[in-house]
C-alpha positions as CSV (number, residue, x, y, z in Angstrom):
1,M,-38.1,33.1,76.3
2,G,-35.8,33.2,74.1
3,Y,-35.1,31.8,70.2
4,E,-31.6,32.0,67.6
5,L,-31.5,30.7,64.6
6,L,-26.9,29.8,64.8
7,K,-25.2,29.0,61.4
8,G,-22.6,26.3,61.9
9,D,-18.5,26.0,60.5
10,A,-20.0,25.4,57.2
11,D,-22.9,27.4,55.0
12,T,-24.8,24.3,56.1
13,S,-25.5,23.9,59.3
14,Y,-27.7,25.3,61.1
15,S,-28.7,24.9,65.1
16,F,-32.3,26.1,66.6
17,L,-31.5,27.6,69.9
18,E,-34.8,28.1,71.4
19,R,-34.8,28.8,75.8
20,Y,-37.5,27.7,77.5
21,R,-39.2,28.5,81.5
22,D,-39.7,25.0,82.2
23,E,-40.7,21.4,80.4
24,E,-44.5,22.9,80.6
25,G,-43.2,26.0,78.2
26,A,-41.6,23.6,75.8
27,A,-44.7,20.9,75.6
28,A,-46.9,23.9,74.9
29,H,-44.7,25.2,72.1
30,R,-44.2,21.5,70.6
31,K,-47.9,22.0,70.3
32,S,-49.0,25.0,68.5
33,D,-49.8,25.5,65.3
34,H,-46.3,26.7,63.9
35,Y,-44.1,24.3,65.4
36,R,-46.7,21.6,63.3
37,V,-46.6,23.0,60.4
38,L,-42.7,24.0,60.7
39,G,-42.1,20.5,62.0
40,R,-44.0,19.2,58.4
41,K,-42.0,21.0,56.2
42,L,-38.6,21.1,58.0
43,G,-37.6,17.7,55.9
44,D,-37.8,19.3,52.6
45,Y,-34.3,21.3,54.1
46,I,-32.6,19.0,55.4
47,D,-30.5,16.3,55.6
48,G,-31.2,13.4,57.9
49,K,-33.0,13.4,61.1
50,P,-32.9,16.5,63.6
51,E,-30.6,15.7,66.9
52,V,-32.2,17.1,69.7
53,I,-30.2,18.3,72.7
54,T,-32.0,19.0,75.3
55,L,-29.8,20.9,78.2
56,H,-31.2,22.2,82.0
57,G,-29.8,25.2,83.6
58,P,-29.2,25.3,87.2
59,T,-32.6,24.7,89.9
């Protein structure tokens, strides 16, 4: 449904904010080619393991 790249207070801190209609949509995105390509390259640009936080809106 949506995607944003957010910059933190420091110039080296960034967050991806991704919105999905449901868990099936998120799972489909994780299986996409562009997601897998990014996942393999992301380690070259980050310091440490990424933190994933899942939030759920009202049902």
